[in-house]
Short mmCIF file of the C-alpha atoms (twelve columns), coordinates in Angstrom:
data_MODEL
# 
_entry.id   MODEL 
# 
loop_
_atom_site.group_PDB 
_atom_site.id 
_atom_site.type_symbol 
_atom_site.label_atom_id 
_atom_site.label_alt_id 
_atom_site.label_comp_id 
_atom_site.label_asym_id 
_atom_site.label_seq_id 
_atom_site.Cartn_x 
_atom_site.Cartn_y 
_atom_site.Cartn_z 
_atom_site.pdbx_PDB_model_num 
ATOM 1   C CA . MET A 1   -121.522 -188.914 -55.531 1 
ATOM 2   C CA . VAL A 2   -123.832 -191.883 -55.398 1 
ATOM 3   C CA . GLU A 3   -125.291 -193.644 -58.378 1 
ATOM 4   C CA . GLY A 4   -128.706 -192.075 -58.407 1 
ATOM 5   C CA . ALA A 5   -130.178 -189.826 -55.745 1 
ATOM 6   C CA . SER A 6   -131.707 -191.201 -52.564 1 
ATOM 7   C CA . VAL A 7   -134.575 -189.715 -50.594 1 
ATOM 8   C CA . GLU A 8   -134.597 -190.109 -46.832 1 
ATOM 9   C CA . ALA A 9   -137.160 -189.059 -44.247 1 
ATOM 10  C CA . PRO A 10  -136.600 -185.678 -42.524 1 
ATOM 11  C CA . GLY A 11  -134.541 -185.992 -39.359 1 
ATOM 12  C CA . ILE A 12  -132.717 -189.125 -40.497 1 
ATOM 13  C CA . PRO A 13  -129.038 -188.311 -41.148 1 
ATOM 14  C CA . LEU A 14  -127.801 -188.918 -44.651 1 
ATOM 15  C CA . SER A 15  -124.736 -191.141 -44.846 1 
ATOM 16  C CA . LEU A 16  -121.228 -189.781 -45.281 1 
ATOM 17  C CA . ARG A 17  -120.023 -189.978 -48.827 1 
ATOM 18  C CA . ASP A 18  -116.527 -190.931 -49.858 1 
ATOM 19  C CA . SER A 19  -114.145 -189.667 -52.501 1 
ATOM 20  C CA . THR A 20  -114.892 -192.511 -54.928 1 
ATOM 21  C CA . GLU A 21  -118.506 -191.430 -55.289 1 
ATOM 22  C CA . PRO A 22  -119.119 -189.143 -58.292 1 
ATOM 23  C CA . SER A 23  -121.097 -185.907 -58.455 1 
ATOM 24  C CA . PRO A 24  -123.488 -184.999 -61.284 1 
ATOM 25  C CA . ILE A 25  -121.988 -181.493 -61.483 1 
ATOM 26  C CA . SER A 26  -118.512 -179.970 -61.561 1 
ATOM 27  C CA . VAL A 27  -117.751 -176.245 -61.286 1 
ATOM 28  C CA . GLY A 28  -114.609 -175.064 -63.065 1 
ATOM 29  C CA . PHE A 29  -112.886 -171.702 -63.057 1 
ATOM 30  C CA . ASN A 30  -115.370 -169.948 -65.329 1 
ATOM 31  C CA . HIS A 31  -117.652 -172.700 -66.567 1 
ATOM 32  C CA . VAL A 32  -119.803 -175.526 -65.220 1 
ATOM 33  C CA . CYS A 33  -120.544 -179.011 -66.576 1 
ATOM 34  C CA . GLY A 34  -123.136 -181.499 -65.429 1 
ATOM 35  C CA . LEU A 35  -124.320 -185.019 -66.140 1 
ATOM 36  C CA . LEU A 36  -127.839 -186.069 -66.990 1 
ATOM 37  C CA . PRO A 37  -128.964 -189.494 -65.704 1 
ATOM 38  C CA . GLU A 38  -128.811 -191.000 -69.196 1 
ATOM 39  C CA . GLY A 39  -125.159 -189.932 -69.600 1 
ATOM 40  C CA . GLU A 40  -125.451 -186.730 -71.584 1 
ATOM 41  C CA . VAL A 41  -123.091 -183.899 -70.536 1 
ATOM 42  C CA . ARG A 42  -124.211 -180.283 -70.613 1 
ATOM 43  C CA . CYS A 43  -122.017 -177.249 -69.925 1 
ATOM 44  C CA . TRP A 44  -122.468 -173.501 -69.586 1 
ATOM 45  C CA . GLY A 45  -120.444 -170.353 -68.927 1 
ATOM 46  C CA . SER A 46  -117.365 -168.980 -70.697 1 
ATOM 47  C CA . ASN A 47  -116.176 -170.825 -73.779 1 
ATOM 48  C CA . ASP A 48  -113.133 -168.926 -75.052 1 
ATOM 49  C CA . TRP A 49  -111.043 -172.119 -75.218 1 
ATOM 50  C CA . GLY A 50  -113.835 -174.523 -76.182 1 
ATOM 51  C CA . GLN A 51  -114.266 -175.685 -72.583 1 
ATOM 52  C CA . LEU A 52  -118.014 -176.187 -73.054 1 
ATOM 53  C CA . GLY A 53  -117.343 -178.922 -75.611 1 
ATOM 54  C CA . ASP A 54  -120.156 -177.935 -77.978 1 
ATOM 55  C CA . GLY A 55  -117.893 -177.324 -80.966 1 
ATOM 56  C CA . THR A 56  -118.030 -173.524 -80.690 1 
ATOM 57  C CA . ARG A 57  -116.312 -170.708 -78.793 1 
ATOM 58  C CA . ASP A 58  -119.659 -169.120 -77.856 1 
ATOM 59  C CA . ALA A 59  -120.439 -168.475 -74.197 1 
ATOM 60  C CA . ARG A 60  -123.651 -170.083 -72.971 1 
ATOM 61  C CA . GLU A 61  -126.050 -168.847 -70.305 1 
ATOM 62  C CA . ASN A 62  -127.929 -172.152 -70.343 1 
ATOM 63  C CA . PRO A 63  -126.555 -175.711 -70.369 1 
ATOM 64  C CA . GLU A 64  -125.562 -176.831 -73.851 1 
ATOM 65  C CA . ARG A 65  -124.968 -180.459 -74.795 1 
ATOM 66  C CA . VAL A 66  -121.360 -181.524 -75.371 1 
ATOM 67  C CA . SER A 67  -120.836 -182.542 -79.017 1 
ATOM 68  C CA . GLY A 68  -121.187 -186.136 -80.099 1 
ATOM 69  C CA . GLU A 69  -123.376 -189.070 -79.227 1 
ATOM 70  C CA . ARG A 70  -121.045 -190.572 -76.632 1 
ATOM 71  C CA . LEU A 71  -122.466 -191.010 -73.116 1 
ATOM 72  C CA . PHE A 72  -120.457 -190.370 -69.953 1 
ATOM 73  C CA . HIS A 73  -120.614 -191.395 -66.295 1 
ATOM 74  C CA . ARG A 74  -118.044 -189.099 -64.626 1 
ATOM 75  C CA . ILE A 75  -117.296 -185.398 -65.128 1 
ATOM 76  C CA . SER A 76  -114.637 -182.969 -63.878 1 
ATOM 77  C CA . SER A 77  -114.063 -179.319 -64.824 1 
ATOM 78  C CA . GLY A 78  -111.009 -177.178 -64.221 1 
ATOM 79  C CA . GLN A 79  -109.508 -174.052 -65.732 1 
ATOM 80  C CA . ARG A 80  -110.403 -173.777 -69.430 1 
ATOM 81  C CA . ARG A 81  -110.997 -177.517 -69.869 1 
ATOM 82  C CA . SER A 82  -113.180 -180.420 -68.806 1 
ATOM 83  C CA . CYS A 83  -112.759 -184.185 -68.863 1 
ATOM 84  C CA . ALA A 84  -115.250 -187.015 -68.595 1 
ATOM 85  C CA . LEU A 85  -115.236 -190.807 -68.482 1 
ATOM 86  C CA . SER A 86  -117.136 -193.048 -70.857 1 
ATOM 87  C CA . GLU A 87  -116.959 -196.733 -69.923 1 
ATOM 88  C CA . GLY A 88  -113.683 -195.907 -68.182 1 
ATOM 89  C CA . GLN A 89  -112.090 -194.179 -71.169 1 
ATOM 90  C CA . ALA A 90  -111.169 -190.528 -70.588 1 
ATOM 91  C CA . PHE A 91  -112.122 -187.735 -72.990 1 
ATOM 92  C CA . CYS A 92  -111.179 -184.061 -72.594 1 
ATOM 93  C CA . TRP A 93  -111.978 -180.776 -74.341 1 
ATOM 94  C CA . GLY A 94  -110.949 -177.119 -74.177 1 
ATOM 95  C CA . SER A 95  -107.444 -175.700 -73.796 1 
ATOM 96  C CA . ASN A 96  -104.581 -178.068 -74.543 1 
ATOM 97  C CA . ARG A 97  -101.815 -175.764 -73.360 1 
ATOM 98  C CA . PHE A 98  -99.094  -177.772 -71.600 1 
ATOM 99  C CA . GLY A 99  -100.799 -180.987 -72.786 1 
ATOM 100 C CA . GLY A 100 -103.846 -180.593 -70.516 1 
ATOM 101 C CA . LEU A 101 -106.095 -182.671 -72.791 1 
ATOM 102 C CA . GLY A 102 -103.736 -185.649 -72.589 1 
ATOM 103 C CA . ASP A 103 -104.229 -186.643 -76.213 1 
ATOM 104 C CA . GLY A 104 -100.559 -186.475 -77.152 1 
ATOM 105 C CA . THR A 105 -100.878 -183.164 -79.025 1 
ATOM 106 C CA . GLY A 106 -100.846 -179.470 -78.166 1 
ATOM 107 C CA . ASP A 107 -104.003 -178.661 -80.115 1 
ATOM 108 C CA . ASP A 108 -107.014 -177.134 -78.395 1 
ATOM 109 C CA . SER A 109 -110.336 -178.871 -78.999 1 
ATOM 110 C CA . GLY A 110 -113.901 -177.614 -78.709 1 
ATOM 111 C CA . GLU A 111 -115.134 -181.214 -78.779 1 
ATOM 112 C CA . PRO A 112 -114.199 -184.287 -76.696 1 
ATOM 113 C CA . VAL A 113 -110.946 -185.986 -77.718 1 
ATOM 114 C CA . PRO A 114 -109.724 -189.299 -76.272 1 
ATOM 115 C CA . VAL A 115 -106.928 -189.214 -73.718 1 
ATOM 116 C CA . ALA A 116 -103.974 -191.257 -74.966 1 
ATOM 117 C CA . GLY A 117 -102.792 -194.542 -73.494 1 
ATOM 118 C CA . GLY A 118 -105.907 -196.694 -73.495 1 
ATOM 119 C CA . HIS A 119 -106.311 -196.482 -69.716 1 
ATOM 120 C CA . SER A 120 -109.484 -197.542 -67.928 1 
ATOM 121 C CA . PHE A 121 -110.118 -195.005 -65.198 1 
ATOM 122 C CA . ALA A 122 -112.455 -195.277 -62.223 1 
ATOM 123 C CA . ALA A 123 -112.218 -191.545 -61.431 1 
ATOM 124 C CA . ILE A 124 -110.817 -188.350 -62.949 1 
ATOM 125 C CA . SER A 125 -109.929 -184.932 -61.557 1 
ATOM 126 C CA . VAL A 126 -109.098 -181.776 -63.530 1 
ATOM 127 C CA . GLY A 127 -107.014 -179.038 -61.923 1 
ATOM 128 C CA . ALA A 128 -105.922 -175.686 -63.297 1 
ATOM 129 C CA . ARG A 129 -103.510 -176.873 -65.993 1 
ATOM 130 C CA . HIS A 130 -103.199 -180.590 -65.305 1 
ATOM 131 C CA . ALA A 131 -105.459 -183.579 -64.797 1 
ATOM 132 C CA . CYS A 132 -105.180 -186.977 -63.119 1 
ATOM 133 C CA . GLY A 133 -106.988 -190.266 -63.477 1 
ATOM 134 C CA . LEU A 134 -107.279 -193.153 -61.013 1 
ATOM 135 C CA . ASP A 135 -107.251 -196.510 -62.754 1 
ATOM 136 C CA . GLN A 136 -109.033 -199.679 -61.714 1 
ATOM 137 C CA . GLY A 137 -105.873 -201.008 -60.023 1 
ATOM 138 C CA . GLY A 138 -105.357 -198.007 -57.737 1 
ATOM 139 C CA . ARG A 139 -102.653 -196.363 -59.834 1 
ATOM 140 C CA . VAL A 140 -102.727 -192.629 -60.582 1 
ATOM 141 C CA . PHE A 141 -101.742 -191.199 -63.962 1 
ATOM 142 C CA . CYS A 142 -101.419 -187.451 -64.570 1 
ATOM 143 C CA . TRP A 143 -100.835 -185.193 -67.582 1 
ATOM 144 C CA . GLY A 144 -100.461 -181.494 -68.433 1 
ATOM 145 C CA . MET A 145 -98.342  -178.836 -66.747 1 
ATOM 146 C CA . ASN A 146 -95.645  -180.126 -64.420 1 
ATOM 147 C CA . ARG A 147 -93.547  -177.046 -63.597 1 
ATOM 148 C CA . GLN A 148 -94.067  -177.613 -59.861 1 
ATOM 149 C CA . GLY A 149 -94.034  -181.411 -59.918 1 
ATOM 150 C CA . GLN A 150 -97.834  -181.627 -59.795 1 
ATOM 151 C CA . LEU A 151 -97.825  -184.728 -62.018 1 
ATOM 152 C CA . GLY A 152 -95.896  -186.646 -59.359 1 
ATOM 153 C CA . ASP A 153 -93.649  -188.517 -61.762 1 
ATOM 154 C CA . GLY A 154 -90.399  -187.363 -60.177 1 
ATOM 155 C CA . THR A 155 -89.738  -184.679 -62.815 1 
ATOM 156 C CA . THR A 156 -90.825  -181.158 -63.745 1 
ATOM 157 C CA . GLU A 157 -91.436  -181.975 -67.402 1 
ATOM 158 C CA . ASP A 158 -94.857  -181.194 -68.887 1 
ATOM 159 C CA . ARG A 159 -96.616  -184.268 -70.258 1 
ATOM 160 C CA . HIS A 160 -99.008  -184.506 -73.199 1 
ATOM 161 C CA . ARG A 161 -99.958  -188.080 -72.340 1 
ATOM 162 C CA . PRO A 162 -100.808 -189.737 -69.001 1 
ATOM 163 C CA . THR A 163 -97.704  -190.563 -66.971 1 
ATOM 164 C CA . PRO A 164 -97.727  -192.738 -63.830 1 
ATOM 165 C CA . VAL A 165 -97.252  -191.131 -60.442 1 
ATOM 166 C CA . SER A 166 -94.043  -192.329 -58.775 1 
ATOM 167 C CA . ALA A 167 -95.412  -194.159 -55.760 1 
ATOM 168 C CA . GLU A 168 -95.414  -197.614 -54.253 1 
ATOM 169 C CA . ALA A 169 -98.767  -196.925 -52.581 1 
ATOM 170 C CA . SER A 170 -102.096 -197.782 -54.181 1 
ATOM 171 C CA . PHE A 171 -104.717 -195.064 -54.118 1 
ATOM 172 C CA . THR A 172 -108.481 -194.859 -53.690 1 
ATOM 173 C CA . ALA A 173 -109.039 -191.215 -54.707 1 
ATOM 174 C CA . VAL A 174 -107.191 -188.339 -56.371 1 
ATOM 175 C CA . ALA A 175 -107.773 -184.567 -56.457 1 
ATOM 176 C CA . ALA A 176 -105.943 -182.062 -58.699 1 
ATOM 177 C CA . GLY A 177 -105.549 -178.383 -57.787 1 
ATOM 178 C CA . LEU A 178 -103.626 -175.379 -59.096 1 
ATOM 179 C CA . GLU A 179 -100.058 -176.653 -58.888 1 
ATOM 180 C CA . HIS A 180 -100.441 -179.548 -56.481 1 
ATOM 181 C CA . THR A 181 -102.254 -182.872 -56.270 1 
ATOM 182 C CA . CYS A 182 -103.389 -185.026 -53.346 1 
ATOM 183 C CA . ALA A 183 -104.601 -188.621 -53.098 1 
ATOM 184 C CA . LEU A 184 -105.946 -191.035 -50.510 1 
ATOM 185 C CA . GLY A 185 -103.888 -194.198 -50.078 1 
ATOM 186 C CA . GLU A 186 -105.261 -197.677 -49.557 1 
ATOM 187 C CA . ASP A 187 -102.970 -197.780 -46.512 1 
ATOM 188 C CA . GLY A 188 -105.100 -195.087 -44.824 1 
ATOM 189 C CA . ALA A 189 -102.565 -192.303 -45.350 1 
ATOM 190 C CA . THR A 190 -103.059 -189.140 -47.381 1 
ATOM 191 C CA . TYR A 191 -100.390 -188.139 -49.921 1 
ATOM 192 C CA . CYS A 192 -99.712  -184.873 -51.752 1 
ATOM 193 C CA . TRP A 193 -97.175  -183.652 -54.315 1 
ATOM 194 C CA . GLY A 194 -96.348  -180.530 -56.313 1 
ATOM 195 C CA . SER A 195 -95.985  -176.935 -55.161 1 
ATOM 196 C CA . ASN A 196 -95.565  -176.407 -51.426 1 
ATOM 197 C CA . HIS A 197 -94.579  -172.758 -51.008 1 
ATOM 198 C CA . LEU A 198 -97.834  -172.176 -49.106 1 
ATOM 199 C CA . GLY A 199 -97.862  -175.436 -47.146 1 
ATOM 200 C CA . GLN A 200 -100.501 -176.994 -49.391 1 
ATOM 201 C CA . LEU A 201 -98.898  -180.455 -49.233 1 
ATOM 202 C CA . GLY A 202 -99.591  -180.708 -45.502 1 
ATOM 203 C CA . HIS A 203 -96.344  -182.407 -44.472 1 
ATOM 204 C CA . GLY A 204 -95.442  -179.836 -41.826 1 
ATOM 205 C CA . GLU A 205 -92.987  -177.706 -43.779 1 
ATOM 206 C CA . ARG A 206 -92.977  -175.081 -46.499 1 
ATOM 207 C CA . SER A 207 -90.726  -176.010 -49.394 1 
ATOM 208 C CA . ASP A 208 -90.451  -175.202 -53.073 1 
ATOM 209 C CA . MET A 209 -91.974  -178.417 -54.357 1 
ATOM 210 C CA . GLU A 210 -92.168  -182.197 -54.109 1 
ATOM 211 C CA . THR A 211 -92.084  -184.061 -57.416 1 
ATOM 212 C CA . ALA A 212 -93.340  -187.359 -55.970 1 
ATOM 213 C CA . PRO A 213 -95.970  -188.177 -53.327 1 
ATOM 214 C CA . VAL A 214 -95.156  -187.377 -49.690 1 
ATOM 215 C CA . PRO A 215 -97.415  -188.311 -46.754 1 
ATOM 216 C CA . VAL A 216 -99.501  -185.622 -45.091 1 
ATOM 217 C CA . GLU A 217 -98.478  -185.208 -41.453 1 
ATOM 218 C CA . THR A 218 -101.506 -186.495 -39.565 1 
ATOM 219 C CA . ASP A 219 -102.734 -189.511 -37.626 1 
ATOM 220 C CA . LEU A 220 -106.204 -188.994 -39.066 1 
ATOM 221 C CA . ALA A 221 -107.674 -191.272 -41.705 1 
ATOM 222 C CA . PHE A 222 -109.654 -189.310 -44.275 1 
ATOM 223 C CA . SER A 223 -112.603 -190.569 -46.306 1 
ATOM 224 C CA . ILE A 224 -113.189 -187.539 -48.515 1 
ATOM 225 C CA . LEU A 225 -110.599 -185.314 -50.164 1 
ATOM 226 C CA . SER A 226 -110.883 -182.057 -52.111 1 
ATOM 227 C CA . VAL A 227 -108.162 -179.787 -53.457 1 
ATOM 228 C CA . GLY A 228 -108.526 -176.210 -54.692 1 
ATOM 229 C CA . TYR A 229 -106.091 -173.678 -56.032 1 
ATOM 230 C CA . ASN A 230 -103.747 -173.839 -53.047 1 
ATOM 231 C CA . VAL A 231 -106.017 -175.101 -50.279 1 
ATOM 232 C CA . SER A 232 -106.511 -178.771 -49.404 1 
ATOM 233 C CA . CYS A 233 -109.363 -180.127 -47.272 1 
ATOM 234 C CA . ALA A 234 -110.529 -183.549 -46.141 1 
ATOM 235 C CA . LEU A 235 -113.195 -185.218 -44.010 1 
ATOM 236 C CA . THR A 236 -112.878 -188.014 -41.480 1 
ATOM 237 C CA . ASP A 237 -115.437 -190.794 -41.177 1 
ATOM 238 C CA . ASP A 238 -117.487 -188.775 -38.684 1 
ATOM 239 C CA . GLY A 239 -117.697 -185.778 -41.033 1 
ATOM 240 C CA . SER A 240 -115.143 -183.610 -39.244 1 
ATOM 241 C CA . ALA A 241 -113.403 -181.219 -41.655 1 
ATOM 242 C CA . TYR A 242 -109.685 -180.438 -41.741 1 
ATOM 243 C CA . CYS A 243 -107.885 -178.017 -44.085 1 
ATOM 244 C CA . TRP A 244 -104.313 -176.898 -44.721 1 
ATOM 245 C CA . GLY A 245 -102.433 -174.348 -46.831 1 
ATOM 246 C CA . PRO A 246 -102.855 -170.550 -47.193 1 
ATOM 247 C CA . ASN A 247 -105.478 -168.847 -45.052 1 
ATOM 248 C CA . HIS A 248 -105.433 -165.122 -45.802 1 
ATOM 249 C CA . THR A 249 -109.064 -165.160 -46.909 1 
ATOM 250 C CA . GLY A 250 -110.203 -167.502 -44.140 1 
ATOM 251 C CA . ALA A 251 -110.288 -170.449 -46.542 1 
ATOM 252 C CA . LEU A 252 -109.173 -172.922 -43.863 1 
ATOM 253 C CA . GLY A 253 -112.225 -172.118 -41.742 1 
ATOM 254 C CA . ASP A 254 -110.363 -172.260 -38.408 1 
ATOM 255 C CA . GLY A 255 -111.248 -168.731 -37.303 1 
ATOM 256 C CA . THR A 256 -107.803 -167.305 -38.115 1 
ATOM 257 C CA . ASP A 257 -105.812 -166.045 -41.094 1 
ATOM 258 C CA . GLU A 258 -102.762 -168.149 -40.251 1 
ATOM 259 C CA . LEU A 259 -101.163 -170.393 -42.857 1 
ATOM 260 C CA . ARG A 260 -101.235 -174.066 -41.824 1 
ATOM 261 C CA . THR A 261 -98.745  -176.679 -42.977 1 
ATOM 262 C CA . ILE A 262 -100.625 -179.622 -41.419 1 
ATOM 263 C CA . PRO A 263 -104.338 -180.484 -41.331 1 
ATOM 264 C CA . THR A 264 -106.176 -178.128 -38.969 1 
ATOM 265 C CA . ALA A 265 -109.745 -178.579 -37.748 1 
ATOM 266 C CA . VAL A 266 -112.429 -176.392 -39.310 1 
ATOM 267 C CA . ASP A 267 -114.245 -174.413 -36.627 1 
ATOM 268 C CA . GLY A 268 -117.796 -175.133 -35.515 1 
ATOM 269 C CA . GLY A 269 -117.859 -178.877 -34.934 1 
ATOM 270 C CA . HIS A 270 -119.840 -179.571 -38.100 1 
ATOM 271 C CA . ALA A 271 -120.449 -183.063 -39.440 1 
ATOM 272 C CA . PHE A 272 -120.302 -182.772 -43.217 1 
ATOM 273 C CA . ARG A 273 -121.337 -185.345 -45.784 1 
ATOM 274 C CA . THR A 274 -118.925 -183.984 -48.341 1 
ATOM 275 C CA . ILE A 275 -116.644 -181.006 -48.929 1 
ATOM 276 C CA . SER A 276 -115.565 -179.059 -52.024 1 
ATOM 277 C CA . VAL A 277 -112.679 -176.583 -52.390 1 
ATOM 278 C CA . GLY A 278 -112.663 -173.783 -54.960 1 
ATOM 279 C CA . GLN A 279 -110.220 -171.010 -55.700 1 
ATOM 280 C CA . LEU A 280 -110.131 -169.426 -52.242 1 
ATOM 281 C CA . HIS A 281 -113.357 -170.654 -50.690 1 
ATOM 282 C CA . VAL A 282 -114.725 -173.950 -49.417 1 
ATOM 283 C CA . CYS A 283 -118.219 -175.376 -48.943 1 
ATOM 284 C CA . GLY A 284 -119.394 -178.381 -46.960 1 
ATOM 285 C CA . LEU A 285 -122.685 -180.214 -47.342 1 
ATOM 286 C CA . ASP A 286 -124.423 -180.752 -44.012 1 
ATOM 287 C CA . GLN A 287 -126.140 -183.937 -42.909 1 
ATOM 288 C CA . ASP A 288 -129.530 -182.201 -43.329 1 
ATOM 289 C CA . GLY A 289 -128.867 -181.109 -46.921 1 
ATOM 290 C CA . GLY A 290 -127.999 -177.535 -46.011 1 
ATOM 291 C CA . SER A 291 -124.590 -176.048 -46.739 1 
ATOM 292 C CA . HIS A 292 -121.928 -174.040 -44.947 1 
ATOM 293 C CA . CYS A 293 -119.226 -172.090 -46.799 1 
ATOM 294 C CA . TRP A 294 -116.171 -170.091 -45.751 1 
ATOM 295 C CA . GLY A 295 -113.286 -168.110 -47.242 1 
ATOM 296 C CA . LEU A 296 -113.301 -165.428 -49.942 1 
ATOM 297 C CA . ASN A 297 -116.727 -163.936 -50.648 1 
ATOM 298 C CA . SER A 298 -116.020 -161.048 -53.015 1 
ATOM 299 C CA . ARG A 299 -118.536 -162.327 -55.567 1 
ATOM 300 C CA . GLY A 300 -121.080 -163.850 -53.180 1 
ATOM 301 C CA . GLN A 301 -119.654 -167.354 -53.538 1 
ATOM 302 C CA . LEU A 302 -120.425 -168.178 -49.889 1 
ATOM 303 C CA . GLY A 303 -124.143 -167.750 -50.533 1 
ATOM 304 C CA . ASP A 304 -124.947 -165.967 -47.255 1 
ATOM 305 C CA . GLY A 305 -126.439 -162.892 -48.907 1 
ATOM 306 C CA . THR A 306 -123.306 -160.744 -48.458 1 
ATOM 307 C CA . ARG A 307 -119.884 -160.112 -49.974 1 
ATOM 308 C CA . THR A 308 -118.165 -160.448 -46.602 1 
ATOM 309 C CA . SER A 309 -115.410 -163.049 -46.436 1 
ATOM 310 C CA . ARG A 310 -115.653 -165.512 -43.525 1 
ATOM 311 C CA . ASN A 311 -112.989 -167.423 -41.605 1 
ATOM 312 C CA . THR A 312 -115.488 -169.850 -40.093 1 
ATOM 313 C CA . PRO A 313 -118.336 -171.773 -41.750 1 
ATOM 314 C CA . THR A 314 -121.412 -169.650 -42.476 1 
ATOM 315 C CA . ARG A 315 -124.791 -171.053 -43.461 1 
ATOM 316 C CA . VAL A 316 -125.851 -170.700 -47.085 1 
ATOM 317 C CA . GLU A 317 -129.081 -168.701 -47.269 1 
ATOM 318 C CA . SER A 318 -131.429 -171.178 -48.868 1 
ATOM 319 C CA . GLU A 319 -134.559 -173.130 -48.011 1 
ATOM 320 C CA . VAL A 320 -133.506 -175.710 -50.599 1 
ATOM 321 C CA . SER A 321 -131.779 -178.904 -49.460 1 
ATOM 322 C CA . PHE A 322 -128.945 -180.222 -51.601 1 
ATOM 323 C CA . ASP A 323 -127.818 -183.753 -52.365 1 
ATOM 324 C CA . PHE A 324 -124.562 -182.772 -54.119 1 
ATOM 325 C CA . LEU A 325 -122.230 -179.799 -53.973 1 
ATOM 326 C CA . SER A 326 -119.393 -178.426 -56.134 1 
ATOM 327 C CA . VAL A 327 -117.438 -175.175 -55.992 1 
ATOM 328 C CA . GLY A 328 -114.949 -173.666 -58.411 1 
ATOM 329 C CA . GLY A 329 -113.328 -170.334 -59.232 1 
ATOM 330 C CA . ARG A 330 -115.692 -167.904 -57.514 1 
ATOM 331 C CA . GLN A 331 -118.941 -169.772 -57.899 1 
ATOM 332 C CA . SER A 332 -120.672 -172.556 -55.991 1 
ATOM 333 C CA . CYS A 333 -123.446 -174.903 -57.103 1 
ATOM 334 C CA . GLY A 334 -125.686 -177.441 -55.402 1 
ATOM 335 C CA . VAL A 335 -127.939 -180.149 -56.814 1 
ATOM 336 C CA . THR A 336 -131.194 -181.152 -55.124 1 
ATOM 337 C CA . VAL A 337 -132.447 -184.711 -54.740 1 
ATOM 338 C CA . GLY A 338 -134.665 -184.063 -57.750 1 
ATOM 339 C CA . GLY A 339 -131.706 -182.983 -59.892 1 
ATOM 340 C CA . GLN A 340 -132.340 -179.219 -59.929 1 
ATOM 341 C CA . VAL A 341 -129.177 -177.097 -59.981 1 
ATOM 342 C CA . PHE A 342 -128.817 -173.917 -57.904 1 
ATOM 343 C CA . CYS A 343 -125.730 -171.702 -58.151 1 
ATOM 344 C CA . TRP A 344 -124.430 -168.663 -56.328 1 
ATOM 345 C CA . GLY A 345 -121.475 -166.308 -56.674 1 
ATOM 346 C CA . ARG A 346 -119.941 -165.000 -59.886 1 
ATOM 347 C CA . ASP A 347 -121.813 -165.492 -63.132 1 
ATOM 348 C CA . PRO A 348 -119.355 -167.642 -65.150 1 
ATOM 349 C CA . ASN A 349 -119.900 -165.343 -68.150 1 
ATOM 350 C CA . GLU A 350 -118.818 -162.243 -66.216 1 
ATOM 351 C CA . PRO A 351 -115.257 -160.871 -65.721 1 
ATOM 352 C CA . LEU A 352 -113.337 -162.080 -62.671 1 
ATOM 353 C CA . GLY A 353 -112.510 -158.660 -61.180 1 
ATOM 354 C CA . GLY A 354 -114.877 -156.236 -59.473 1 
ATOM 355 C CA . GLU A 355 -118.426 -156.728 -58.291 1 
ATOM 356 C CA . GLY A 356 -120.456 -158.091 -61.165 1 
ATOM 357 C CA . GLU A 357 -124.015 -156.866 -61.582 1 
ATOM 358 C CA . THR A 358 -125.155 -160.437 -62.183 1 
ATOM 359 C CA . ASP A 359 -123.469 -161.949 -59.109 1 
ATOM 360 C CA . ARG A 360 -125.837 -164.110 -57.083 1 
ATOM 361 C CA . LEU A 361 -125.397 -163.627 -53.342 1 
ATOM 362 C CA . GLU A 362 -127.790 -166.500 -52.583 1 
ATOM 363 C CA . PRO A 363 -128.607 -169.732 -54.456 1 
ATOM 364 C CA . ALA A 364 -130.588 -169.214 -57.662 1 
ATOM 365 C CA . PRO A 365 -131.991 -171.909 -59.968 1 
ATOM 366 C CA . VAL A 366 -130.183 -172.825 -63.189 1 
ATOM 367 C CA . ALA A 367 -131.714 -174.606 -66.179 1 
ATOM 368 C CA . GLU A 368 -135.131 -175.103 -64.645 1 
ATOM 369 C CA . GLY A 369 -136.815 -178.176 -66.067 1 
ATOM 370 C CA . VAL A 370 -133.519 -180.036 -66.585 1 
ATOM 371 C CA . ALA A 371 -132.783 -182.785 -64.058 1 
ATOM 372 C CA . PHE A 372 -129.097 -183.637 -63.466 1 
ATOM 373 C CA . GLY A 373 -128.003 -186.962 -62.006 1 
ATOM 374 C CA . VAL A 374 -125.192 -189.519 -61.957 1 
ATOM 375 C CA . PRO A 375 -125.582 -192.305 -64.524 1 
ATOM 376 C CA . ALA A 376 -125.010 -195.871 -63.484 1 
ATOM 377 C CA . VAL A 377 -121.576 -197.171 -64.418 1 
ATOM 378 C CA . PRO A 378 -121.921 -199.450 -67.469 1 
# 
């Protein structure tokens, strides 16, 4: 989320990040991809749709380089696909159902293919079956499934190429989820669109859908935004966390199981540097490099040594301090200042149901000897 990792003396708070700052790692539904400082992308986990980008359909326990010589500077993983930016141009690989690769076809690809349209993106976010890019002028373009209006173009038509979001506002960040999308506006407001049957758009009501951006009902100005399957969360400038949407697993972190249709404060008074929303759990990175997670914990994705779900933030059991954090389906990962990756929760090669024998209930190192980091933008 910053270009290169910074080391600060113990006891000195690390600065709050914002949603424009990239992470060297992105956890998808059942796979993970990460950036090396020189721009190489490596992925691991399930590969049934080619989502690891190595030209095969073979699952990988260890990070495998994405095919080709192209170097990247941004990465985002979702369900069965990943996308990355190279000098602003977007490339995607994996499942192309509903047009999720954005290349104008419906063909799956186990190697990176260019997203159509010739756009120059500053950021990219991959959801379950759609993806969105933020261009240099503050415009958002989305592609893929649109059955719930998650592309924000005023229709419910799936798109195989990037289509502009119908909005007069300019944006500074975008986050794609299951069937909804949210973005931060340059005007200080937060906007969401797509499915709203669980209140995930945050405008105070439950409705079927919104096919164009609507403002979130709040007087708060958010600096960081993250969207999961149906849960949305954001941070204010002082690191206070707010979430909205369904809450039956405690994913909103407010100490209840009540659905919220407007941003609601996460319990505990924490000051987070950044926040990441997965399927039904959320993790926040503390000022001291530690982490707190809450929500569903059936596979150990909260990292507290148990499988007990939590409706308030619980400390991740680790002596390791993290500089970056990303969560996905039922797995969470952190990256240290030195670029070492630690993950906890469901092994991405294991089935989703049940209690996997290889689940990690506390952070465990991945790919020891490989240092991940964000490349400088060319």
